[in-house]
DOLUM-457421 format. One record per atom (N, C-alpha, C, O): x, y, z. Coordinates in steps of 0.2 Angstrom, whole numbers, plus 5000, padded with zeros to 4 digits. Layout:
N
XYZ
...
//
This chain:
431
527051485036
527251435040
526551395039
526451335037
526051445040
525251385038
525151365031
524751325029
525551385026
525551365019
526051325020
526151295014
526451295024
526951255024
526651185024
526751135021
526151205032
525851155036
525251105032
525151055033
525151165028
524551125024
524751075018
524451025017
525251105015
525751055010
525951005012
525750945010
526351015019
526550945021
526050905022
526150845021
525350935025
524750885027
524550845019
524450785019
524550885014
524250855007
524950785006
524850725005
525350815007
525950765005
525950715010
526050665007
525850715017
525950665021
525150605019
525250545020
524450655016
524150595014
524150545008
523950495008
524550585004
524650554997
525150484999
525050434997
525650505003
526150455006
525650405009
525550345007
525350425013
524850375018
524750315013
524850255012
524250375008
523750315002
524250284998
524050234997
524750304995
525350244992
525650204997
525950154995
525850225003
525950165006
525350085008
525550025009
524850105008
524450065008
524050025003
523749975004
524150074997
523850054991
524250074984
524750124984
524150034980
524550044972
524050104968
523550084967
524150164967
523550204964
523950234958
524450264959
523550234951
523950284945
523750354948
523450374953
524150394943
524050454944
523450494944
523250534947
523050474940
522250494940
521850474947
521550514950
521950424948
521550404955
521950424961
521650424967
522450434961
522650474968
522650544967
522750584972
522550574961
522350654961
521650644962
521350684965
521350604959
520550634962
520450614970
519950654973
520850564974
520750554980
520650614984
520350624989
521350674980
521550734983
521150784979
521350844980
520650774974
520450834971
520350894974
520450944970
520250904981
520150964983
520451024983
520351084985
521350994981
521751044983
522151034975
522150984971
522451094974
522751124969
522251134964
521851094961
522251194963
521651244957
521951244952
522551244951
521251214947
521251214940
521851164938
522051174932
522051104940
522351044940
521951004939
521550984943
522150964932
521850904930
522050834936
522650824938
521550784938
521750744943
522350704941
522750694945
522450694934
523050644931
523750704932
524350684933
523550754933
524450814934
524250824942
524750834946
523750824946
523750834953
524150754956
524550754961
523950704954
524250654955
524850654952
525250614956
525150664949
525850654945
526350704949
526950694950
525950754951
526450824954
526450794961
526950834964
526250754965
526150734971
526850674971
527350674974
526550624966
527150584967
527850614965
528350584968
527950674961
528550704961
528850734966
529450734967
528350764968
528650824976
528850754979
529450744981
528450714980
528650654986
529250634983
529750664986
529350614977
529950564975
530650634976
531250614977
530450684976
531250754977
531150744985
531650714988
530650754988
530950744995
531250694997
531750695001
530950634995
531450574998
532250554995
532650504996
532250604989
532750594985
533250654991
533850644992
532850694993
533450754998
533650715004
534250715006
533150685007
533250655014
533850585011
534250565016
533850565004
534350505004
534850535003
535350505005
535050585000
535750634999
535850665006
536450685007
535450675011
535550705018
535950645024
536250655029
535850575021
536050535022
535450505028
535550485033
534950505025
534150475032
534150425028
533950425022
534350365033
534250285032
533550275030
533350245025
533150305035
532450285034
532150305027
531650275026
532450345024
532150375016
532250305012
531850295008
532850265012
532850215007
532350165009
532050125004
532050155016
531650105016
531050135014
530750095010
530650215015
530150215012
530150215006
529550205004
530650235001
530650234994
530450154994
529850154991
530750104996
530650034992
529950024995
529549994992
529650055000
528950035001
528550064998
528050034996
528650144994
528250164991
528350154983
527850164980
528850134980
528950124973
528450094969
528150114964
528350024973
528049974967
527350014967
526950014962
527150044972
526150074973
526250114969
525750124966
526850164968
526850234966
527150244958
526950284954
527450204957
527850204950
528050254948
528150294952
528050274943
528350334940
529050374942
529550344940
529150434946
529650444946
530050414952
530650424953
529350384957
529850354963
530050294962
530350264966
529950254956
529950194954
530750204950
531050144950
531050264946
531450284943
531950294948
532550274948
531850334953
532250344960
532450274964
532950264967
531950234965
532150164966
532750144963
533250154966
532550124957
533150094951
533750114953
534150074954
533850174956
534450204956
534950174962
535550154962
534350184969
534650174975
534450084979
534950054982
533950064977
533750004979
533549964975
533149914977
533749964969
533449924962
532849914958
532349934961
532749874953
532349884950
531649874954
531649834959
530949904952
530349864955
529849844950
529849854944
529549804953
528849804948
528249844950
528049854956
527949874946
527449914947
526749884949
526449864943
526449874954
525849864953
525249894952
525149954954
524749854949
524149884946
523749924950
523749904956
523449994949
522950024952
522450004956
522049964953
522350004961
522149964965
521149984965
520649954967
521050044961
520450084959
520250054952
519750024951
520650074947
520550054940
520750004938
520449974935
521249994939
521749924935
522349954932
522749914930
522350024931
522850054927
522550064921
522850074916
521850054921
521450064913
521050124912
520650134908
521150184918
520550224916
520850254911
520450244907
521350294908
521450324903
521150294896
520950334891
521350214895
521150184891
520250194888
519950204882
519950174894
519150174897
519150234895
518850244890
519350284896
518950354893
518850354886
518450384883
519550324884
519650334875
519150304873
518650334871
519050224874
518650204873
517950214872
517650184867
517650254877
517150254879
516850344875
516250364874
517350364874
517550434868
517150394860
516750414856
517550344860
517550314853
516850284851
516650284845
516550254857
515950224857
515350264857
514750254854
515450324860
515050394859
514950414852
514450414849
515750434850
515550454843
515350404838
515150424832
515250334840
515150304832
514350314836
513950344832
513950294841
513050284842
513050374840
512550384837
513350424841
513150464840
512950484832
512650534832
513150444827
513050474822
512150444818
511950474813
511950404822
511250384822
510950444823
510350434820
511050494826
510550544829
510950624827
511550634827
510250674827
510450744825
510450774833
509950774837
510950804834
511150824840
511750884841
512350884840
511250934846
511651004846
512051004853
512551014854
511550974858
511850984865
511650904867
511250854865
512150914873
512250844876
512350844883
512550894885
512350804887
512650794896
512950704894
512750674890
513450694899
513450614899
513350604906
513450644911
513050544906
512950514912
513250454913
513550424908
513350434919
513750364922
513150314925
512850344930
512950264924
512550224927
512750194934
513350164934
512250194939
512850214946
512750134948
512350084946
513250124952
513350074956
513850024951
513649964951
514350044948
514850014946
515449974950
515650004955
515649914949
516149874953
516649944954
516949944960
516949994949
517450054950
517250094955
517650104959
516650114954
516350154962
516250154967
516150204971
516250064966
516250024974
516950034976
517150044982
517250014971
518049984975
518350074975
518750084980
518350124973
518450174975
518150224981
518450274983
517550204984
517150224987
517550184995
517650215000
517750114994
518050084999
518650105000
518850105005
519050114995
519750154996
519750204999
520250225002
519250265000
519150335001
519150335009
519450375012
518550295011
518350275017
518850235022
518950245028
519350175018
519650155022
520250215023
520350215029
520650245020
520950305020
520750345023
521250385024
520250355025
519750425029
520050485025
520250535028
519950485018
519750545015
519350575015
518850545016
519150645014
518650695013
518550715006
518050735003
519250725004
519450764999
519350744992
519550784987
518850664991
519050644985
518150664979
517550684980
518450664975
518050664970
517750584967
518050534967
517250604964
517050504962
517350504954
517450544950
517550444954
517650414946
517250444942
517450484938
516550424943
516050444938
516050514937
516050524931
516050554941
516150624938
516650634934
516650674929
517350604936
517750634932
517750594925
518050614920
517450544925
517150514917
516750574914
517050614911
516150574916
515750614913
516150684911
516050714906
516650694915
516950784912
517250774908
517350814904
517850714908
518250694903
517950694895
517950724890
517550624896
517150624890
516850674888
517050694883
516450704892
516150764889
516650824884
516450864880
517150824887
517650884885
517850854880
517850894876
518050794878
518350764871
517950764867
518050794862
517350754868
516850754862
516650824859
516650834853
516550864865
516450944862
517150954859
517251004854
517650924861
518150954857
518250914849
518550944845
518050854848
517950814843
517450824839
517650834833
516950834839
516050844838
515750924837
515350934833
516150974842
515851044841
515251044844
515051104843
514850994846
514450974851
514451014858
514951024861
513951044862
513951094867
513751054873
513051044873
513951014878
513751004885
513351054886
513451114884
512751044888
512051104891
511651064898
511151034896
511751064903
511551024909
510851054909
510351014910
510651094908
509951124907
509351124899
508751124899
509551124896
509251114889
509751064885
509951094880
509850984886
509950954881
509650904877
509050884878
510050894872
509550854866
509450774867
509050734865
510150764870
510250684872
510650674879
511050724882
510550584882
510950604887
511350544885
510950494883
512050544884
512650494883
512850454891
513350464895
512350384889
512350354896
512950304896
513050274891
513550284901
513850264901
513850204906
513750214912
513950144903
513950074910
514850064911
515150054906
514950084915
515750064917
515750004918
516349984918
515349944920
515649874920
515549854913
515949814911
515149864909
515049824902
515449864898
515649844893
515749944900
516049964895
515649994888
515749994882
515150004891
514550014884
514350114883
514650164885
514050104881
513750184879
513150194876
513250214870
512650194878
511950204876
511550274875
511550304880
511350304870
511250354869
510450354870
510050314868
510250404873
509450424876
509250484875
509250524879
508950494869
508750554868
508050584871
507550544873
508250654872
507650674876
507050684871
507050674865
506450704874
505850704870
505850774866
506350814867
505450774861
505550824857
504750854858
504350804857
504550924859
504150944861
503751004854
503851064856
503451004850
503051054845
502651064847
502251014849
502351144847
501951184848
501451194841
501651204836
500751174842
500451204834
499751204836
499651214842
499351194830
498551184832
498251134826
498551144821
497951114827
497551074823
496651084824
496251094828
496651084815
495951094813
495651024811
495850974808
495051024813
494450954810
494150974808
493851024811
494150954800
493450984798
493150934793
493050934787
493150884797
492550814798
492350804804
492650814809
491650764803
491250754810
491550674809
491750654804
491550644816
491550584818
492350564818
492650514816
492650604821
493550594820
493650624828
493650674830
493750554830
493850574838
494750624838
495150634834
494750644845
495650684847
495950634848
496450634845
495850574851
496350514852
496050444850
495450434848
496350404849
495950354847
495550304852
495850284857
494750304850
494450284855
493950204853
493550174850
494550174858
494250104858
493650094863
493550124869
493150044861
492750034866
492849974870
493349934869
492249974875
492349914881
492449854876
492849814878
492149844871
492149774867
492849764864
492949714862
493149814864
493849824861
493649844853
494049814849
493249864851
493249884844
493149974844
492850004848
493549984838
493750064837
493250094835
492950084830
493050134839
492350174838
492250224831
491650234828
493050244829
492950304824
493650274820
494150244822
493450284813
494050274808
494650314809
495150284808
494550384810
495250394812
495250464817
494750504817
495850464820
495750524826
496350564826
496750544823
496450624828
496750674826
497650634828
498150634824
497650624834
498250594836
498550534830
499050524827
498050504829
498350444821
498650494817
499150484814
498150544816
498550584810
499150604812
499650604808
499250624816
500050654820
500550604820
501150614819
500350544820
500850504819
501550494813
502150464814
501050534808
501450524802
502150564805
502550574801
502250594811
502850634811
503350584814
503950594814
503150534816
503450474817
504250454814
504750444817
503950444807
504350424803
504850484800
505450484798
504550554801
504950604799
505350614804
505750664802
505450604812
505850614816
506250554819
506750544823
505950504815
506450434819
506250414824
506550364826
505650444826
505350434835
504950364835
504450344832
505250344840
504950274844
504150284846
503850234846
503950344848
503350334851
503050404851
503450454852
502350404850
502150504850
501550504857
501250454861
501550564858
500850584863
500650664860
501050714858
499950644860
499850734858
499550764865
499150724868
499650814867
499250844871
498950914868
499150954865
498250904871
497950964868
497651014873
497851004879
497251064871
496951104876
496351094877
495951144875
496051044880
495451024882
495250984874
495650964870
494650964873
494450914869
493850934866
493450954870
493650934859
492950934857
492650854855
492950804853
492050854855
491950784854
491850754846
491750794842
491850694846
491850654841
491650684834
491950694828
490850694836
490550724831
490650804829
490250834825
490950834832
490950934832
491650934827
492050894826
491550994824
492251004819
492651064823
492351104825
493351054823
493751114826
493751154819
493751134813
493551214819
493651264814
494151324818
494451314824
494051384812
494451444814
495051414814
495251364811
495451464819
496251464819
496451374822
497051354822
495851334825
496151264826
496351274835
496351324838
496451204837
496451204844
497251194846
497651154842
497651224851
498151224852
498351144854
497851114857
498851124853
499251054855
499951054855
500151104851
500351024858
500951004860
500950924857
500650884859
501550914851
501550854850
502050834853
502450884852
502150774856
502750744860
503050684856
502750644854
503650694855
503950634849
504450624854
504650664857
504650544855
504750514861
505350474857
505250434852
506150464861
506550444858
506650474850
506650434846
506650534846
506850534840
507550554838
507950594840
507650524831
508350524829
508350574827
508950594826
507950614824
508050674820
507650734824
507050724826
507950804825
507650854827
507450904825
507050934828
507850914819
507850994816
507550964810
507850954806
507050964810
506450964803
506151014804
505951044809
506151034795
505651094794
504951094796
504551054793
504751144799
504051144804
503551124798
503151084799
503551164792
503051144785
503051074783
502551044781
503651044782
503750984780
503350934785
502950884784
503550944792
503250914797
502450914798
502150864801
502150984796
501550984795
501250964792
500750944794
501450944785
501250914780
501050834782
500550794780
501550814785
501450744788
501150724795
501050664797
500950774797
500550784802
499650774801
499150754805
499650794794
499050804793
498750754789
499250714786
498150744788
497550704785
497250744779
496850764783
497150774775
496750834771
496250774766
496450724763
495650804766
495350864771
495150864777
494950914780
495250804780
494850794787
495250824792
494950864795
495850814794
496350844798
496750894796
496950864792
497050944796
497450994796
497851024801
497751074805
498550984802
498951014807
499451074805
499851074801
499451114810
500051184807
500551174813
500351194819
501051154812
501751154819
502051214817
502351234812
502051264824
502351324824
503051324827
503451364823
503251314830
503951304832
503951244840
503551224844
504751224838
504951184845
504851234851
504951294851
504551174857
504651214865
504851164868
505151114866
504751174875
505051134880
504351094883
503851094880
504451054888
504051034891
503451074896
502851054897
503751124898
503251184901
502651194897
502151204899
502851204892
502251214887
501751174888
501251204890
501651104889
501351064890
500851064897
500251044898
501351104901
501051104906
500551174905
499951174905
500951214904
500351294902
499751274899
499251294901
499751214893
499351204889
498551174894
497951194895
499051124896
498451094903
498051134908
497451134909
498651174911
498151224915
497651274912
497151284914
497951304905
497451354902
496751344901
496651294897
496351374903
495751354903
495451404895
495251374890
495551464895
495351494891
494751504889
494351494893
494651554883
493951564881
493651524875
494051524870
493251494875
493051454868
492251504863
491851544865
492251474860
491751504853
491451444849
491751414845
490851444852
490351374848
489851394844
489451434846
489851354838
489251364834
488751304836
488951244835
488251314837
487651254838
487051274833
486751324832
486851214829
486451204825
485651164829
485651104828
485251194833
484751164838
484051164833
483851184828
483851104837
483051094834
482551104842
482551074848
482051164840
481851174846
481051154845
480851174839
480751134849
479851104849
479651114857
479751084862
479151174856
478951194850
479151244847
479751254849
478851284841
479351314837
479551374839
479151394844
479951414838
480351454843
480151544840
479951544835
480251584843
479951654840
480351694842
480751684847
480451764839
481051794839
480951834847
481551864848
480451834851
480451834856
480851814860
481251844863
480951734860
481151684861
482151684860
482551664864
482251714853
482951724854
483151784857
483751784859
482751824858
482851914863
482951874871
483451884874
482551844872
482651804878
483251764880
483551764886
483451734875
484051684876
484551704875
484951674878
484851784872
485451824872
485151854877
485651854881
484651894881
484751924888
484751874894
484951884899
484551824892
484951784899
485451744900
485651714905
485651744895
486551724894
487051754891
487551744887
486851814895
487451874895
487851884901
487651934904
488551854902
488651844909
488451814912
488151844917
488451754911
487851724916
488251654917
488251604913
488351654925
488751584927
488151534928
487651544930
488451464924
488051404924
488251354928
488851344928
487851314933
488151274935
487951214932
487451214929
488451154931
488451094929
488551034932
489151024933
488250994933
488550934936
488750884930
488450884925
489250854934
489550794926
489150774922
488850724925
488850784916
488550764911
488350674912
488850634913
487850664910
487750594911
488150534906
488350484907
488150574902
488450534895
489350514898
489650464897
489450564900
490350554902
490350524911
490850514914
489750514915
489850494922
490150434922
490450414927
490150384916
490450344918
491150334919
491450284923
491650384916
492350374917
492550454920
493150484921
491950494923
492350554926
491750544932
491250504932
492050574938
491750604944
491250654943
491150704940
490850614947
490050674948
490050724954
489850714959
490350794950
490450844953
490150914949
489950904943
490050964953
489451014949
490251064949
490651074953
490251094941
490751144939
490451204936
490051204931
490651254939
490351334938
490851364932
491451374933
490451374926
490851404922
490451464918
489851464917
490651504916
490251584914
490151584905
490551574900
489451594905
489351604896
489351684896
488951724898
489951714892
489851794891
489351804887
488951854887
489351764882
488651814875
488551724873
488851674874
487751774870
487651724866
487051744860
486551774862
487151744854
487051764848
486551704845
486751654844
485951734843
485651684839
485151714834
484951774834
485051644828
484551674822
484151604821
484251544822
483751634819
483051574818
483151554808
483151584802
483351484809
483451464802
482851434799
482751434793
482251394803
481751374802
481251394808
481551424813
480651374807
480251394813
480551344819
480351364824
480851294818
481051244824
481851244823
482051204827
482251264820
482951264819
483251364822
482951414822
483751334824
484051404824
484951384826
485251324827
485151454825
485951424824
486051474829
485851534828
486551444836
486751494841
487451494840
487851444838
487651564843
488451584842
488551584851
488151614854
489151534855
489151544863
489751554863
490151504863
489951604864
490551624870
490551614878
490051634881
491151584879
490951554885
491551524888
492051514884
491851504894
492451494897
492651424896
492351374898
493051414894
493351334894
493151274898
493351284904
492851234897
492751184900
492151174903
492051134907
491751214899
490951204899
490651154894
490851144888
490251114897
489951074891
489251104889
488751114893
489451134883
489051164876
488451124876
487951164875
488351074875
487751034871
487351024878
486751034877
487551004884
487151014892
486851084892
486251084893
487151134890
486851214891
486451214886
485951254887
486351174880
485751184875
485151154880
484751174883
485351074880
484651034881
484551014888
484150974890
484951044893
484951034900
485050984904
484950984910
485150924901
485250864903
485050834908
485350804912
484250844908
483850824912
483850864919
483650834924
484150934919
484050974923
484850974928
484950994933
485350944925
486050934927
486350974926
486950974928
486151034922
486451094920
485951154920
485451154915
486051204925
485751254924
485851324927
486051324933
485851384924
485151364919
485451324912
486051314911
484751314908
485151284900
484451324896
483951354898
484651324890
484251344884
483651314885
483151334882
483651264889
482951214886
482551254892
481951284891
482651254899
482451284906
482351344904
481751344902
482551404902
482551454900
481851474895
481351504896
482051444889
481451434884
480751394886
480351404882
480751354890
480251304892
479951274887
479351274886
480751254881
480451214877
481051144876
481551144880
481051104874
481451034872
481951074867
481651104862
482451064867
483251074863
483651014862
483950984866
483451004855
483950944854
484450974850
484251014845
485250944850
485750984846
485750934840
485750874841
485850974835
485850944827
486650944825
486950894822
486950984827
487651004824
488051044830
487851084834
488651024830
488951084835
489851104831
490151054829
489851154830
490651164829
491151214833
490851264836
491651204833
492151244838
492251304832
492451284827
492251354834
492351404831
493151434832
493551454827
493251444841
493751484843
494051444849
493651424854
494651434849
494951444855
495551484857
496151484856
495251524862
495651574863
495851594870
495551584875
496551614869
496851634878
496551664882
495951684880
496751664888
496351674893
496751764892
496551814896
//
């Protein structure tokens, strides 16, 4: 009995809707989308109209005069089987256009699929999602209808279009919808009837080596508008834009070395972000060659990653190994070298923001650990020092002290003036 009442209620809601407004099968089915497991909206709407036609026909055959009046009232709004029944008992009826979609929803879905197929030809894609630009006139009409009928069982037209376009594109192309990891968003504008492809950024993890000096990591434009250095690592990576057909590129690195320092060893970790790429599946050996500028900048791209790798890269402090060539005055002795190594074994160093970067960074105190120092004399005034330390340490200031802003420093421990001649980064190690 309960199921009969539930069925009667659904039919009652469909009858009420059709008595008030003309609705196509899809739009009627969508307004009652909560009912009928595994039914498409079009199937649901057609089934409701069919059952309603059968019930009115039963009443007509039973001699219910009110059934004819109801049939006459509903036929033009429902069309389909009710219109056919009306032609037998009350005469031909002229079907009214659906109040929500104007009877164009099937055609609209078909047209959007064709436009999406044509637009996708310009992109390398394996996964996608369909999006609908919000605020269309179709959505507003549908909401007005649902509210006027007092319905809470409806599904939005944008959701149906996303699902139907997505299913058809999957069948026609073999591409997979993937709501967690997608290559492109196929954005539909219902008012314009247009489709736009929005490629998601592409992220590539790798490392770069900087084998020359006076090469900045990013393009460095002075306050006078003049470019300070001829070459930068990011500009070298911009060769990837042509390979991937990208509109823009951004480089994310695990820290940065000074422009006059070389980056040696295995290189510094980086993630290259390519924005709006048309191609996504380029051989990384070929891509690495395009990102490099031998002999000065070498980029080795390792694998495609997600944005999470950028977050991890920025948060990771890691361990760095530096080589410094220093000028010391007065001359340095063997005892001084031993003192330097002993004093900077697992030593906590406090650094105020270096004076050379105060203009662009807050004046705060940082604490970093120097794990070890190995030193050897090259001449009475020149020494080579290997420093293994926590990432984020200003290693030049560790050497000369920055007028006391770094404590302790090589200069303060030795009681001598120390100048940095050359600096190389030998290793960037994970924590």
